[in-house]
N, C-alpha and C positions, 0 to 999 in steps of 0.2 A: 905257740900260744898255749897256755895252760888253762884248762877248764876244770873247775872243782868237781870232783866226783859226785858230791851231794846233789848237784843240780840235775844229774842224769840218772841217779840211782835211787830207787825207792826201796825201803826196807821191806822184806817179805812179810813181816808181821803186820805192817800197815795195810797191805793188800788183803791179808786174811781177815783183819778186823773190819775192813771196808766191805768185804764179801759177806761176812756174818751179819753186818748191819743191813745190807741189802736183802739178805734172806729173811731176816726178822721183819723187815718192812713188807716184803711180799707175803709172808705168812699172816701178818696182821690184816693186810688188804684182803687176802683170801677169806679169813674168818669173818670180816665185816660183810663181804659179799654173800657168803654162805648164810649168815644170820639174817640177811634181808630177803632170802628166798621164801616163797610160800610153801606150806606143807603140801604134799609129802616130800617135796624136793629138798627142803631145808634139812630135815632129819636124815634123809638118805645121803645127801652130800656131806653133812657134818660127820656122820658115822664113817663114811668112806674116805674123804679127803683129810679131815681133821683128826679123827680118832684112829684111822689106819685099819679099820675093819675090812674084811673081804666082803664081796657082794653076797656070797653064800652065808656068811655069818650074820650079815644084816637081815637078809631075807628070813633066815631061821629065827632070829630074835624078834622080828616084827610079824612072824607067822604069815608071810605072804609068799607067793610064787617067786622063784628066782628071776624069771623073765620079767615080771612086773617091776621088781627092784632094778633090774638092768635098764629097763625103759626109763624109770625115774632118774637113774644116774646119768643116762645119756641126755635126757632133757635138762637136768640140772647143770651138766657140763656145758651145754649150749648157752644156758642163762648166765653161767659164770663167765664164759668166754666173752659174751656180749657186754657184761658189766665191766670186765677188765678193760675192754676196748674203750668204753666210756671213761673210765678212771684215767687211763693213760693218754687218751686224746685230750682230756681236760688239762693234763699236766703240760702239754706242749703249747 
């Protein structure tokens, strides 16, 4: 029995495009969640997760102790994690 190859084979470009679409969607979700955080967590998370700044750079730019900024990032991460769970639980 002959089974056409097309039924079992997916072009690698399709997977790449699908992966990029998923990454874009995740980035958009992340940005939406970050923008809903209250200050100072919003600006700390935005600078760190969205803009890609280091904790030291953010602390220096905001003229706050590094430990304070690290606490804000830890708390914002907890809030983001919780919000992600809500988003993806609602999808199921």
